[in-house]
C-alpha positions as CSV (number, residue, x, y, z in Angstrom):
1,X,0.0,0.0,0.0
2,X,2.8,2.4,0.7
3,X,4.2,2.1,-2.8
4,X,0.8,2.5,-4.2
5,X,0.2,5.7,-2.2
6,X,3.5,7.1,-3.1
7,X,2.9,6.3,-6.8
8,X,-0.5,8.0,-6.6
9,X,1.1,11.2,-5.2
10,X,3.9,11.0,-7.9
11,X,1.3,10.7,-10.6
12,X,-0.5,13.8,-9.2
13,X,2.7,15.7,-9.2
14,X,3.4,14.7,-12.8
15,X,0.0,16.0,-13.9
16,X,0.1,19.1,-11.9
17,X,3.6,20.0,-13.2
18,X,2.3,19.6,-16.8
19,X,0.2,22.8,-16.3
20,X,1.2,25.6,-18.6
21,X,0.8,29.3,-18.6
22,X,-1.1,29.1,-22.0
23,X,-3.5,26.7,-20.5
24,X,-4.4,28.8,-17.5
25,X,-7.6,30.7,-17.6
26,X,-7.3,34.5,-16.9
27,X,-9.6,34.3,-13.9
28,X,-7.3,31.6,-12.4
29,X,-4.2,33.6,-13.0
30,X,-5.9,36.6,-11.5
31,X,-6.8,34.6,-8.4
32,X,-3.3,33.2,-8.1
33,X,-2.0,36.9,-8.3
34,X,-4.2,37.7,-5.3
35,X,-2.9,34.8,-3.3
36,X,0.7,35.8,-4.1
37,X,0.1,39.5,-3.1
38,X,-1.7,38.5,0.0
39,X,1.0,36.0,1.0
40,X,3.8,38.6,0.3
41,X,2.0,41.2,2.5
42,X,1.6,38.6,5.4
43,X,5.3,37.6,5.0
44,X,6.4,41.2,4.9
45,X,4.5,42.1,8.1
46,X,5.8,39.0,9.9
47,X,9.4,39.8,8.8
48,X,9.2,43.0,10.9
49,X,8.8,41.1,14.1
50,X,11.8,41.2,16.5
51,X,12.6,37.7,16.1
52,X,12.7,37.6,12.3
53,X,14.7,40.8,12.2
54,X,17.3,39.4,14.6
55,X,17.4,36.1,12.6
56,X,18.0,37.8,9.4
57,X,20.9,39.8,10.9
58,X,22.7,36.7,12.0
59,X,26.0,36.4,10.1
60,X,25.5,32.6,9.7
61,X,22.7,33.2,7.1
62,X,25.1,35.0,4.9
63,X,22.7,37.6,3.7
64,X,24.0,40.7,2.0
65,X,22.9,44.1,1.0
66,X,24.1,44.0,-2.6
67,X,22.3,41.8,-5.0
68,X,24.4,39.0,-6.7
69,X,23.6,36.7,-9.6
70,X,21.2,34.0,-8.8
71,X,20.1,35.5,-5.5
72,X,16.7,36.5,-4.2
73,X,15.3,39.3,-1.8
74,X,14.2,38.7,1.7
75,X,11.2,40.8,3.1
76,X,13.0,41.7,6.2
77,X,13.8,45.4,6.7
78,X,17.2,46.1,5.3
79,X,16.6,44.7,1.8
80,X,18.8,41.6,2.3
81,X,19.7,39.3,-0.6
82,X,20.7,35.7,-0.3
83,X,20.5,32.2,-1.9
84,X,17.0,31.1,-2.7
85,X,16.9,28.3,-0.2
86,X,17.8,30.7,2.6
87,X,15.5,33.4,1.5
88,X,12.6,30.9,1.0
89,X,13.2,29.6,4.6
90,X,13.3,33.1,6.1
91,X,10.3,34.5,4.2
92,X,8.4,31.3,4.9
93,X,9.2,31.5,8.5
94,X,8.0,35.2,8.6
95,X,4.7,34.2,6.9
96,X,3.2,32.4,9.9
97,X,4.2,34.8,12.7
98,X,0.9,36.8,12.6
99,X,-1.5,33.9,11.6
100,X,-2.8,35.8,8.7
101,X,-1.7,33.4,5.9
102,X,-4.5,32.0,3.7
103,X,-5.6,28.5,3.9
104,X,-7.6,25.5,2.6
105,X,-10.0,23.2,4.2
106,X,-10.3,20.6,5.9
107,X,-6.8,21.7,7.0
108,X,-3.5,23.3,6.0
109,X,-2.1,26.5,4.5
110,X,-0.8,25.6,1.1
111,X,0.3,29.0,-0.1
112,X,2.8,29.8,2.7
113,X,4.4,26.4,2.0
114,X,4.7,27.1,-1.8
115,X,4.9,30.8,-2.5
116,X,8.1,31.6,-0.7
117,X,10.1,28.8,-2.5
118,X,8.5,29.6,-5.9
119,X,9.0,33.4,-5.5
120,X,12.7,33.1,-4.5
121,X,13.5,30.7,-7.3
122,X,11.6,32.7,-9.9
123,X,13.5,35.8,-8.8
124,X,16.9,34.1,-8.9
125,X,16.3,32.6,-12.4
126,X,14.5,35.6,-13.9
127,X,11.5,33.5,-14.7
128,X,8.4,35.3,-16.2
129,X,5.4,36.1,-14.0
130,X,3.0,33.8,-15.8
131,X,5.4,30.9,-15.2
132,X,5.6,31.8,-11.5
133,X,1.9,32.0,-11.2
134,X,1.4,28.6,-12.9
135,X,4.1,27.0,-10.7
136,X,2.3,28.4,-7.6
137,X,-1.0,27.0,-8.8
138,X,0.5,23.5,-9.4
139,X,2.4,23.4,-6.1
140,X,-0.7,24.6,-4.3
141,X,-2.8,21.8,-6.0
142,X,-0.3,19.2,-4.7
143,X,-0.1,20.5,-1.2
144,X,-3.8,21.1,-0.9
145,X,-4.7,17.5,-2.0
146,X,-2.1,16.2,0.6
147,X,-3.7,18.2,3.3
148,X,-7.1,17.1,2.2
149,X,-6.2,13.4,2.0
150,X,-4.8,12.8,5.5
151,X,-6.7,12.9,8.8
152,X,-3.8,13.2,11.2
153,X,-3.8,12.3,14.9
154,X,-5.0,15.2,17.1
155,X,-1.5,15.9,18.4
156,X,0.2,15.9,14.9
157,X,0.3,19.3,13.0
158,X,0.1,19.3,9.2
159,X,2.8,22.0,8.7
160,X,6.4,21.4,7.6
161,X,6.0,18.1,5.7
162,X,3.2,17.9,3.1
163,X,3.8,21.4,2.0
164,X,7.4,20.6,1.1
165,X,6.1,18.3,-1.7
166,X,4.0,21.2,-3.2
167,X,7.1,23.5,-2.9
168,X,9.3,21.0,-4.8
169,X,6.6,20.7,-7.5
170,X,6.7,24.5,-8.1
171,X,10.5,24.6,-8.0
172,X,10.8,21.8,-10.5
173,X,8.6,23.7,-13.0
174,X,10.6,26.8,-12.6
175,X,14.0,25.1,-13.1
176,X,13.0,22.6,-15.7
177,X,13.8,19.7,-13.5
178,X,12.2,16.3,-13.0
179,X,9.3,17.0,-10.6
180,X,9.1,13.4,-9.4
181,X,12.8,13.3,-8.6
182,X,12.4,16.5,-6.6
183,X,9.3,15.6,-4.6
184,X,11.0,12.3,-3.7
185,X,13.9,14.3,-2.2
186,X,11.6,16.7,-0.4
187,X,9.6,13.8,0.8
188,X,12.7,12.2,2.4
189,X,13.3,15.1,4.8
190,X,10.0,15.9,6.5
191,X,9.6,17.5,10.0
192,X,7.6,15.9,12.8
193,X,5.4,18.7,14.0
194,X,2.9,18.9,16.9
195,X,0.1,21.1,18.0
196,X,1.6,21.4,21.5
197,X,4.2,24.0,20.2
198,X,1.2,26.3,19.2
199,X,-0.5,25.9,22.4
200,X,2.8,26.6,24.4
201,X,3.7,29.5,22.1
202,X,6.9,28.1,21.0
203,X,7.8,30.5,18.2
204,X,10.3,28.0,16.6
205,X,7.1,26.5,15.4
206,X,7.0,29.3,12.8
207,X,10.0,27.9,11.0
208,X,8.0,24.9,9.9
209,X,6.6,26.4,6.9
210,X,10.1,28.0,6.2
211,X,11.6,24.5,6.4
212,X,9.1,23.2,3.8
213,X,10.1,26.0,1.4
214,X,13.8,25.4,1.9
215,X,13.3,21.7,1.4
216,X,11.5,22.4,-1.7
217,X,14.4,24.6,-3.1
218,X,17.1,22.3,-1.8
219,X,15.5,19.4,-3.6
220,X,16.6,21.0,-6.8
221,X,20.1,21.6,-5.5
222,X,20.4,18.0,-4.2
223,X,19.0,16.6,-7.4
224,X,21.6,18.5,-9.5
225,X,24.3,17.1,-7.2
226,X,23.2,13.6,-7.8
227,X,21.2,12.9,-4.6
228,X,18.1,10.8,-4.7
229,X,15.0,10.6,-2.6
230,X,12.1,8.3,-1.5
231,X,8.6,9.5,-1.3
232,X,7.7,6.1,0.1
233,X,9.7,7.1,3.2
234,X,7.2,9.9,4.0
235,X,4.1,8.0,2.9
236,X,5.0,4.9,5.0
237,X,4.9,7.2,8.1
238,X,1.4,8.8,7.3
239,X,-0.3,6.1,5.2
240,X,-2.4,4.9,8.1
241,X,-3.9,8.3,8.3
242,X,-5.0,8.5,4.6
243,X,-8.7,9.1,4.9
244,X,-9.4,10.2,1.3
245,X,-6.7,8.9,-1.1
246,X,-9.0,9.2,-3.9
247,X,-8.3,12.9,-4.1
248,X,-4.9,12.1,-5.7
249,X,-6.6,10.5,-8.7
250,X,-9.0,13.4,-9.5
251,X,-8.2,15.2,-12.8
252,X,-5.9,18.2,-12.6
253,X,-8.1,20.7,-14.5
254,X,-7.0,24.4,-14.7
255,X,-10.6,25.4,-14.5
256,X,-11.2,23.7,-11.1
257,X,-7.9,24.0,-9.2
258,X,-8.1,24.1,-5.5
259,X,-6.5,27.4,-5.2
260,X,-9.8,28.8,-6.2
261,X,-11.4,27.2,-3.2
262,X,-9.1,28.7,-0.5
263,X,-9.9,31.2,2.2
264,X,-8.2,34.5,3.0
265,X,-7.8,35.5,6.7
266,X,-8.8,38.8,8.2
267,X,-8.2,38.0,11.9
268,X,-4.7,37.6,13.2
269,X,-5.4,34.3,14.8
270,X,-5.7,30.5,14.0
271,X,-8.2,29.9,11.3
272,X,-10.4,27.8,13.7
273,X,-11.2,31.1,15.5
274,X,-12.6,33.0,12.4
275,X,-16.2,31.9,12.1
276,X,-16.6,32.5,15.9
277,X,-15.1,36.0,15.6
278,X,-17.3,37.0,12.8
279,X,-20.4,35.9,14.7
280,X,-19.1,37.7,17.8
281,X,-18.7,41.0,16.0
282,X,-22.0,40.7,14.4
283,X,-23.8,40.0,17.8
284,X,-21.8,42.8,19.5
285,X,-22.9,45.3,16.8
286,X,-26.5,44.8,18.0
287,X,-25.8,46.1,21.5
288,X,-26.8,49.8,21.9
289,X,-24.2,50.4,24.6
290,X,-20.9,48.7,24.0
291,X,-19.2,48.2,27.4
292,X,-17.4,44.9,27.1
293,X,-16.9,44.7,30.9
294,X,-20.6,44.5,31.3
295,X,-20.6,41.3,29.5
296,X,-21.2,38.4,31.9
297,X,-21.1,35.4,29.6
298,X,-20.3,34.5,26.0
299,X,-21.6,31.2,24.8
300,X,-20.0,29.8,21.6
301,X,-21.4,26.9,19.6
302,X,-19.4,25.6,16.7
303,X,-18.1,22.6,14.9
304,X,-16.0,20.0,16.8
305,X,-12.9,20.8,14.7
306,X,-12.8,24.2,16.4
307,X,-12.7,22.8,19.8
308,X,-9.1,22.0,19.2
309,X,-8.3,25.5,20.5
310,X,-10.9,25.6,23.3
311,X,-8.2,26.3,25.9
312,X,-6.7,29.2,27.9
313,X,-3.4,30.4,26.6
314,X,0.1,30.7,27.9
315,X,1.2,34.2,28.4
316,X,2.6,35.0,24.9
317,X,1.4,36.3,21.6
318,X,1.5,32.9,19.7
319,X,-0.4,30.9,22.3
320,X,-3.1,33.6,22.5
321,X,-3.8,33.1,18.7
322,X,-4.5,29.4,19.4
323,X,-6.9,30.1,22.2
324,X,-10.6,30.6,21.2
325,X,-11.7,32.0,24.5
326,X,-8.9,34.5,24.4
327,X,-9.5,35.4,20.8
328,X,-13.1,36.2,21.6
329,X,-12.2,38.2,24.7
330,X,-9.4,40.1,22.8
331,X,-11.7,41.1,20.0
332,X,-14.4,42.4,22.4
333,X,-12.1,44.3,24.7
334,X,-9.7,45.8,22.1
335,X,-12.4,46.2,19.5
336,X,-10.1,44.7,16.9
337,X,-8.5,41.5,15.7
338,X,-5.4,43.0,14.2
339,X,-2.0,41.7,15.2
340,X,-1.7,44.0,18.2
341,X,-4.8,42.7,19.7
342,X,-3.2,39.3,20.4
343,X,-0.4,40.6,22.5
344,X,-0.6,39.0,25.9
345,X,-2.8,40.9,28.4
346,X,-3.6,39.5,31.8
347,X,-7.0,41.3,31.9
348,X,-8.0,39.8,28.6
349,X,-6.9,36.4,29.8
350,X,-9.1,36.7,32.9
351,X,-12.1,37.9,30.8
352,X,-11.6,34.8,28.6
353,X,-12.9,32.7,31.4
354,X,-16.4,34.2,30.7
355,X,-16.3,32.3,27.4
356,X,-17.8,28.8,27.1
357,X,-17.5,26.7,23.9
358,X,-19.5,23.7,22.9
359,X,-19.9,21.6,19.7
360,X,-23.1,21.0,17.8
361,X,-23.7,17.7,15.9
362,X,-25.9,19.5,13.4
363,X,-23.0,22.0,12.6
364,X,-20.6,19.0,12.4
365,X,-22.6,17.6,9.6
366,X,-21.8,20.7,7.5
367,X,-18.0,20.6,8.0
368,X,-15.7,21.0,6.1
369,X,-17.8,22.8,3.4
370,X,-19.0,25.1,6.2
371,X,-17.6,26.0,9.6
372,X,-20.7,27.3,11.4
373,X,-20.5,29.2,14.6
374,X,-23.2,30.8,16.8
375,X,-22.3,33.3,19.5
376,X,-24.6,34.5,22.3
377,X,-23.4,37.5,24.3
378,X,-25.1,38.1,27.7
379,X,-25.1,41.1,30.0
380,X,-27.2,41.6,33.1
381,X,-30.2,42.9,31.2
382,X,-29.7,42.0,27.6
383,X,-28.7,39.1,25.3
384,X,-27.8,39.2,21.6
385,X,-26.7,36.4,19.3
386,X,-25.5,35.9,15.7
387,X,-24.7,32.9,13.5
388,X,-22.4,32.6,10.5
389,X,-21.9,29.6,8.2
390,X,-18.3,30.5,7.1
391,X,-16.0,33.5,7.9
392,X,-15.5,36.4,5.7
393,X,-12.7,35.6,3.2
394,X,-13.8,31.9,2.7
395,X,-14.5,31.3,-1.0
396,X,-18.2,30.9,-0.2
397,X,-18.0,34.5,1.3
398,X,-15.6,36.0,-1.1
399,X,-13.9,39.2,-0.6
400,X,-12.9,41.8,-3.3
401,X,-9.6,42.8,-4.7
402,X,-10.1,46.0,-2.8
403,X,-10.6,44.2,0.5
404,X,-7.3,42.3,0.0
405,X,-5.6,45.4,-1.1
406,X,-6.7,47.2,2.1
407,X,-5.6,44.3,4.2
408,X,-2.1,44.5,2.6
409,X,-1.8,48.3,2.9
410,X,-3.1,48.5,6.4
411,X,-1.1,45.5,7.7
412,X,2.2,47.0,6.4
413,X,1.4,50.5,7.3
414,X,0.7,49.4,10.9
415,X,3.6,46.9,11.1
416,X,6.5,47.9,13.3
417,X,9.7,49.0,11.6
418,X,10.4,50.9,8.4
419,X,7.7,50.8,5.6
420,X,7.9,51.7,2.0
421,X,7.7,55.3,0.9
422,X,8.1,56.9,4.3
423,X,5.4,58.3,6.5
424,X,3.9,60.6,3.7
425,X,3.5,58.3,0.7
426,X,3.7,54.9,2.3
427,X,0.0,53.9,1.5
428,X,0.2,54.9,-2.0
429,X,3.4,53.0,-2.5
430,X,2.1,49.9,-0.9
431,X,-1.1,50.1,-3.0
432,X,1.1,50.1,-6.2
433,X,3.1,47.3,-4.8
434,X,0.0,45.2,-4.2
435,X,-1.4,45.9,-7.7
436,X,1.9,44.9,-9.3
437,X,2.0,41.6,-7.4
438,X,-1.6,40.9,-8.1
439,X,-0.8,41.4,-11.8
440,X,2.1,39.0,-11.7
441,X,1.0,37.1,-14.8
442,X,1.9,40.3,-16.8
443,X,5.4,40.5,-15.4
444,X,8.2,39.7,-17.8
445,X,11.0,39.1,-15.3
446,X,10.2,38.2,-11.6
447,X,13.4,39.8,-10.5
448,X,11.7,43.2,-11.3
449,X,8.6,42.5,-9.2
450,X,8.3,45.2,-6.5
451,X,8.4,43.8,-3.0
452,X,7.4,45.8,0.2
453,X,10.8,46.9,1.3
454,X,12.1,49.9,3.3
455,X,14.2,50.7,0.2
456,X,11.1,51.3,-1.9
């Protein structure tokens, strides 16, 4: 069975890697451009955190200010350049710091496992934008189907291993290498990742997606050096959790790629919070007098999958993002779900004890197509409730290009550290940057793509 499962994945990779820019519909290329622009914005904002800035400054990474042939740009303040594998690792790591990277149900975040690798390689090789967009779509398809197939144990996290196979697919397309050879190598070096790191707030967890991107890029390096790999090695570990292996045999059709069924995130927290937060804000809007401290109880009813984060957090800004009660309390007290709202606050943590969470079997029957949530807010004299079927940004509740542009601009204008254009013109510069990234298919040379950098 292991060989058969590996063969099915390799066949999927072969068919996905056969996608061509000429065969990609315009609306699909447009959507890939939005995924790219959104991912770059999220990575750039994460790259301004203290940890990533310090990491990029470490001499062992070998980043330099001056561009050299076959290098790529980091998104860290300082406009550093480096080998594609290092840049993909650094940008991929930055992309999960704020929990704003897009995703796919029933689990996983394909773009942040594919885009950093594909972008770094495309820039280093001078690939065209249409080639980059096609490679992203193909790598996303492979990663998304892997995330979709496997129902992992409750303690095991999907980041850092499946995504590397998608990254290697994209890299192979951009470098004209054998995609099966590359995914075999990427599949030989997966990480063992667990949810407990999210709960504790262990920020090294953010390197998981960075590792997957680096593994994808290094697969090409290792292949050129004569190394071989074994996808069976990875599949032999996870085959017992293959709940839906039939997804690998489905046709790869440019009209129905899974990247079109993604979701974009507008709350700086784990995606399992998002329906609840939308319902919370809708219910809160109905209160005539908005004094959060007058709230005595908040009852949350949602799908069982979301109960994974029904827990109180450790006192740090990563753990708070993986606590549904804390996320609810933070949104109500701060009036926002932007990154700053999830900085640890003891008062918010105490308020989170007023939040109760329960699963509803009727809602469970709708998962994963829907992730319903009902929130009831109670004060001494009043009660309001609201229900949503999916959060804003899910493909069933699509957002506009303008919504994503506003997220990009606001996120980077608010991010700590230098921002493009200085204080006077930064929003306009960021707007132009987003638009250029979203129109990636029209770009002749990815080395010329504008990236949000203090130097611009």
